LUMKOL-324635 format. One record per residue (C-alpha): residue number from 1; residue in one letter; x, y, z. Coordinates in steps of 0.2 Angstrom, whole numbers. Each point is the difference from the previous one (the first is absolute). Last residue first. Layout:
<atoms>
+------+------+-------+-------+-------+
: resi : resn :     X :     Y :     Z :
+------+------+-------+-------+-------+
:  NUM :    A :     X :     Y :     Z :
...
+------+------+-------+-------+-------+
</atoms>
This chain:
<atoms>
+------+------+-------+-------+-------+
: resi : resn :     X :     Y :     Z :
+------+------+-------+-------+-------+
:  244 :    N :   106 :   -71 :    15 :
:  243 :    K :     3 :    17 :    -8 :
:  242 :    S :     9 :     3 :   -18 :
:  241 :    K :    17 :     3 :    -9 :
:  240 :    K :    -3 :    -2 :   -18 :
:  239 :    S :   -10 :    11 :    -5 :
:  238 :    Y :   -15 :    -2 :   -15 :
:  237 :    L :   -14 :     3 :    15 :
:  236 :    L :     8 :    18 :     6 :
:  235 :    A :     6 :     7 :   -13 :
:  234 :    K :   -17 :    -3 :    -9 :
:  233 :    V :    -9 :     6 :    14 :
:  232 :    N :    11 :    18 :     3 :
:  231 :    M :    -3 :     2 :   -17 :
:  230 :    P :   -20 :     0 :     1 :
:  229 :    R :    -1 :    12 :    20 :
:  228 :    F :   -15 :    -3 :     7 :
:  227 :    M :     2 :    12 :    17 :
:  226 :    S :    -6 :    -1 :    19 :
:  225 :    F :    -6 :    13 :    10 :
:  224 :    K :   -11 :     0 :    14 :
:  223 :    T :   -11 :    19 :     6 :
:  222 :    N :     4 :     9 :    20 :
:  221 :    K :     4 :    14 :    -9 :
:  220 :    L :    -1 :     4 :   -18 :
:  219 :    H :     7 :    17 :    -2 :
:  218 :    P :    19 :    -9 :     2 :
:  217 :    G :    -4 :   -12 :   -11 :
:  216 :    I :    -5 :    12 :   -16 :
:  215 :    D :    20 :     3 :    -1 :
:  214 :    A :     9 :   -14 :     3 :
:  213 :    L :   -15 :   -15 :    -5 :
:  212 :    I :     4 :     9 :   -20 :
:  211 :    G :    16 :    -4 :    -1 :
:  210 :    P :     0 :   -16 :     7 :
:  209 :    A :   -15 :    -1 :   -13 :
:  208 :    S :    12 :     4 :   -18 :
:  207 :    T :    -8 :     7 :   -14 :
:  206 :    G :    11 :    -3 :   -16 :
:  205 :    Q :   -18 :    -9 :    -2 :
:  204 :    K :   -15 :     5 :     5 :
:  203 :    L :    -7 :    -2 :    16 :
:  202 :    F :   -12 :   -10 :     5 :
:  201 :    V :    -6 :     3 :    19 :
:  200 :    V :    -7 :   -14 :     9 :
:  199 :    T :   -15 :     2 :    15 :
:  198 :    E :    -3 :    -7 :    16 :
:  197 :    L :   -13 :    11 :    10 :
:  196 :    F :   -17 :    -7 :    -4 :
:  195 :    G :    11 :   -15 :   -11 :
:  194 :    M :     7 :     0 :   -19 :
:  193 :    R :    -6 :    16 :    -3 :
:  192 :    D :    12 :     7 :   -14 :
:  191 :    I :     8 :    17 :    -5 :
:  190 :    V :     3 :    -1 :   -17 :
:  189 :    I :    14 :     6 :   -12 :
:  188 :    Y :    15 :    10 :    11 :
:  187 :    D :    14 :    11 :    -1 :
:  186 :    P :   -10 :    18 :    -7 :
:  185 :    Y :    -8 :     3 :    16 :
:  184 :    H :    16 :    -2 :     9 :
:  183 :    K :     1 :    13 :     8 :
:  182 :    T :     3 :     0 :    15 :
:  181 :    Y :   -20 :     8 :     5 :
:  180 :    K :    -8 :   -11 :   -14 :
:  179 :    I :     8 :   -15 :     5 :
:  178 :    A :    -4 :     3 :    18 :
:  177 :    K :   -18 :     3 :    -7 :
:  176 :    K :    -1 :   -18 :   -10 :
:  175 :    I :     6 :    -7 :    16 :
:  174 :    R :   -14 :    11 :    14 :
:  173 :    K :   -12 :    -8 :   -19 :
:  172 :    R :     1 :   -18 :    -1 :
:  171 :    T :    -4 :     0 :    21 :
:  170 :    Q :    15 :    -4 :    13 :
:  169 :    G :     8 :   -15 :    11 :
:  168 :    S :     7 :   -10 :   -12 :
:  167 :    S :     9 :     8 :   -16 :
:  166 :    F :    10 :   -10 :   -15 :
:  165 :    L :     9 :     8 :   -11 :
:  164 :    M :     4 :    -9 :   -20 :
:  163 :    E :    14 :     1 :    -9 :
:  162 :    F :    -9 :    -5 :   -21 :
:  161 :    G :     8 :   -17 :    -9 :
:  160 :    D :   -14 :    -4 :    -7 :
:  159 :    S :     1 :   -17 :     0 :
:  158 :    M :     7 :    -1 :    17 :
:  157 :    W :   -18 :     9 :     5 :
:  156 :    I :   -10 :    -9 :   -11 :
:  155 :    K :    10 :   -17 :     8 :
:  154 :    L :    -5 :     7 :    18 :
:  153 :    M :   -17 :     2 :    -5 :
:  152 :    D :    -5 :   -20 :    -9 :
:  151 :    L :    10 :    -6 :    19 :
:  150 :    T :   -15 :     7 :     8 :
:  149 :    K :   -15 :    -6 :    -9 :
:  148 :    Q :    12 :   -14 :    -4 :
:  147 :    A :    -2 :    -3 :    19 :
:  146 :    L :    15 :     2 :    13 :
:  145 :    K :     2 :   -15 :     9 :
:  144 :    C :    -6 :    -7 :    17 :
:  143 :    E :    -1 :    -7 :    15 :
:  142 :    M :    -7 :    -2 :    14 :
:  141 :    K :    -2 :    -4 :    21 :
:  140 :    I :   -11 :    -7 :    11 :
:  139 :    S :     6 :   -16 :     7 :
:  138 :    D :   -15 :    -9 :    -1 :
:  137 :    I :    -8 :    11 :   -15 :
:  136 :    H :    19 :    -4 :    -9 :
:  135 :    I :    -5 :     7 :   -17 :
:  134 :    K :    13 :    -1 :   -14 :
:  133 :    T :     1 :    11 :   -18 :
:  132 :    L :   -13 :    16 :    -1 :
:  131 :    E :     2 :    12 :   -13 :
:  130 :    I :     6 :    17 :     2 :
:  129 :    F :    -7 :    17 :    -8 :
:  128 :    V :    13 :    14 :     8 :
:  127 :    P :    -5 :    16 :    10 :
:  126 :    M :    17 :     7 :     8 :
:  125 :    H :    -3 :     3 :    20 :
:  124 :    E :    14 :     1 :     2 :
:  123 :    F :    14 :     3 :   -14 :
:  122 :    F :     8 :   -12 :   -12 :
:  121 :    G :     9 :     9 :   -14 :
:  120 :    Y :     6 :   -16 :   -14 :
:  119 :    A :    18 :     1 :     2 :
:  118 :    K :    -2 :     3 :    20 :
:  117 :    V :   -13 :   -14 :     5 :
:  116 :    L :    11 :   -11 :   -12 :
:  115 :    Q :    18 :     4 :     6 :
:  114 :    R :    -8 :    -1 :    23 :
:  113 :    K :    -9 :   -15 :    -5 :
:  112 :    S :    20 :    -7 :    -6 :
:  111 :    L :     3 :    -6 :   -19 :
:  110 :    K :    -1 :   -15 :    -1 :
:  109 :    K :    -2 :    -2 :   -19 :
:  108 :    G :   -15 :   -10 :    -3 :
:  107 :    N :    -8 :    13 :   -17 :
:  106 :    C :     2 :    14 :    10 :
:  105 :    L :   -17 :     2 :     6 :
:  104 :    Q :    -9 :   -13 :     0 :
:  103 :    T :    11 :   -10 :     5 :
:  102 :    R :     8 :     7 :    10 :
:  101 :    M :   -16 :     7 :     9 :
:  100 :    E :    -8 :   -17 :    -1 :
:   99 :    F :    16 :    -6 :    11 :
:   98 :    L :     2 :    18 :    12 :
:   97 :    P :   -16 :    -7 :     9 :
:   96 :    Y :   -17 :    11 :    -4 :
:   95 :    L :    -8 :    -3 :    16 :
:   94 :    V :   -18 :     7 :     4 :
:   93 :    D :    -6 :     9 :    12 :
:   92 :    K :   -11 :    -6 :    17 :
:   91 :    Q :   -13 :     6 :    10 :
:   90 :    P :    -9 :   -13 :     9 :
:   89 :    N :   -15 :     5 :    -4 :
:   88 :    E :     9 :     7 :   -13 :
:   87 :    V :    10 :     1 :   -18 :
:   86 :    G :    -4 :    12 :    -7 :
:   85 :    C :    13 :    -2 :   -12 :
:   84 :    D :    16 :     8 :     6 :
:   83 :    I :    15 :    -5 :    -7 :
:   82 :    F :    15 :    -5 :     9 :
:   81 :    I :    18 :     3 :   -12 :
:   80 :    G :    11 :   -18 :     1 :
:   79 :    F :    16 :   -10 :     9 :
:   78 :    N :     7 :    15 :     5 :
:   77 :    V :   -12 :    10 :    13 :
:   76 :    T :    -5 :    17 :     5 :
:   75 :    E :     4 :    10 :   -18 :
:   74 :    P :   -15 :    -1 :    -8 :
:   73 :    D :   -11 :     9 :    14 :
:   72 :    R :   -18 :    -6 :    -5 :
:   71 :    I :    -4 :    -5 :   -20 :
:   70 :    R :   -16 :     5 :    -3 :
:   69 :    G :   -17 :   -15 :    -8 :
:   68 :    R :    -9 :    -4 :   -13 :
:   67 :    L :    -5 :   -16 :     0 :
:   66 :    V :     2 :   -13 :   -13 :
:   65 :    Q :    -3 :   -18 :     7 :
:   64 :    G :     8 :   -14 :   -10 :
:   63 :    P :     0 :   -10 :    20 :
:   62 :    K :   -16 :     4 :     9 :
:   61 :    L :    -9 :    14 :    13 :
:   60 :    S :   -13 :    -2 :    11 :
:   59 :    D :    10 :    -8 :    16 :
:   58 :    I :    10 :    12 :    -2 :
:   57 :    E :   -13 :    15 :     2 :
:   56 :    F :    -1 :    13 :   -10 :
:   55 :    V :     1 :    21 :    -2 :
:   54 :    T :    -4 :    11 :   -15 :
:   53 :    G :    11 :     5 :   -14 :
:   52 :    F :     0 :    16 :    -9 :
:   51 :    E :     0 :     1 :   -15 :
:   50 :    T :    -6 :   -18 :    -1 :
:   49 :    I :    -9 :     0 :    12 :
:   48 :    L :    -6 :    18 :    -9 :
:   47 :    Y :    -8 :    -7 :   -14 :
:   46 :    N :    -9 :   -15 :     9 :
:   45 :    K :    -9 :    13 :    12 :
:   44 :    V :    -3 :     8 :   -18 :
:   43 :    F :    -8 :   -12 :   -10 :
:   42 :    V :    -9 :    -7 :    21 :
:   41 :    E :    -7 :    18 :     1 :
:   40 :    D :    -7 :     4 :   -18 :
:   39 :    K :   -15 :     6 :     8 :
:   38 :    G :     3 :     9 :    15 :
:   37 :    G :     9 :    -5 :    15 :
:   36 :    M :    19 :     3 :     9 :
:   35 :    A :     6 :    -1 :    15 :
:   34 :    I :    19 :     5 :     4 :
:   33 :    I :    12 :    -6 :    12 :
:   32 :    P :    13 :     5 :     0 :
:   31 :    R :    17 :   -11 :     5 :
:   30 :    N :     7 :     2 :    22 :
:   29 :    E :     6 :   -17 :    -2 :
:   28 :    P :    -8 :    -6 :    18 :
:   27 :    Q :   -13 :     7 :    -2 :
:   26 :    H :    -9 :     6 :   -17 :
:   25 :    L :    -3 :    18 :    -1 :
:   24 :    G :   -16 :    12 :    -2 :
:   23 :    A :   -13 :    -3 :    -7 :
:   22 :    Y :     2 :    15 :   -16 :
:   21 :    E :   -14 :    -1 :   -10 :
:   20 :    F :    -4 :    -2 :   -21 :
:   19 :    E :   -13 :    -3 :   -15 :
:   18 :    V :     0 :    -5 :   -14 :
:   17 :    E :    -9 :     1 :   -15 :
:   16 :    F :    19 :    -3 :   -12 :
:   15 :    E :    11 :    14 :   -10 :
:   14 :    K :     7 :     6 :    12 :
:   13 :    T :     7 :   -16 :     8 :
:   12 :    K :    18 :     5 :    -1 :
:   11 :    E :    -4 :    21 :     6 :
:   10 :    R :   -12 :    -8 :    12 :
:    9 :    I :    14 :   -11 :     7 :
:    8 :    L :    11 :    16 :     2 :
:    7 :    Q :   -11 :    12 :     6 :
:    6 :    L :    -2 :   -17 :    12 :
:    5 :    L :    15 :     0 :    10 :
:    4 :    A :     4 :    21 :    -1 :
:    3 :    R :   -15 :     2 :     9 :
:    2 :    S :     6 :   -17 :    10 :
:    1 :    M :    20 :     6 :     6 :
+------+------+-------+-------+-------+
</atoms>
């Protein structure tokens, strides 16, 4: 995995004068440590922090700050979603509370967290950008809302209207290989890398995400999948039924 991560980083920074070295794992969350040096080190470091995230101590953070994070298990609690933004000493996730989810994702409609997670395809390890809204240092609690960058991305997904298949735990190369093996090569537009082992497959108009998943899923063991289906989101937002 360390070799694949270094290869990905080098691909993204190949135009700059900088060398990388894998320096082990940062405990307790087993985050990879990458050492670097070279003429463009400062610029590349800032770019990689934006692209992959970094670690912070809670007393260095402030409301309004935008961080890159990864969704923890979105099914754990009913009052929101916890997001790992690299806060350590002590390790603490940031809560994206249900009231913020309702405000940002369904115009204040009283939908349940489960309904919103399923509609938008939120999955474990999904990369998102968040904006800190509350920081309680004494109780070591933090809250957030989705940053504008992530909201804009969701709006584009809705307006484009393509069904999308998310995966976590496999490289883009393995996903592409499974699609080709199951003869679904003509059914997708592009496979984008969202994170190191997180991908999104944009499907062509008329292609069903559940249908693709049913075929490629058995060939991708230990992989978690999720789907974004714009018509389902619209149906949920404009339905009369809701859950508290």
